[in-house]
N, C-alpha and C positions, 0 to 999 in steps of 0.2 A: 216864520213863514205863514202866510195867511192861507186858510182853507178855501176851497173852491166856493163853498156856500157864502163865506164872508165877502169874497171878491164880487160874486154875483149880486149880493144884497147891496153893497156899497155903490154899485153901478146901476142899480135899479133893474137888474136882469133876473130872469127866471130860468132854472134848469129845465130844459124841454122834457127830459125823461120824467122828472117829478110831476110836471104839469100834465103830461099825458097819463101817467099813472093815476093822478087824482081825478081826472075827468073820465077816463075809460077803464080803469082797473089795471091790475098787474098783467104782464104778458101771460098768455095762456088762458085767461078768463074769457067766458063767452062774450061779454061786453067789449073787451079789448079786441078779440078776434073779429067781431062784427065791424068795429071801427076800421081795422086794418083792411078788411075786405072792401068796405065802402070807399076808403081813401084810395086804394089801388084802382078801383073801378073809375073813380073820378079822374085820377091822374092819367090813366090809360085813355079815357075818353077825351080828355083835354089835349092829349098828344096828337089826336087825329084832326083837330081843327086846323084850317089852312094857315092861320097865323103862326101856329107852333111848328107845323111841318116846314114852312118856308123860312123860319127864323135862322136856320143854319146856312141857308143860301145867302141871306142878307149879310152875314158876318164875313163871308169870304172876300 
């Protein structure tokens, strides 16, 4: 049975947890917590734009 890393590598994919760890540090580190805070702010701000608010209505 192939390991997850082997499957990802064969398909040209990257493990998102490893990528975030390499870019922003392990969970609990100051750099990682700053990233989480900024990401949360961005996502919450984006949810307030009209296109996002109205997207649920368009699907119905």
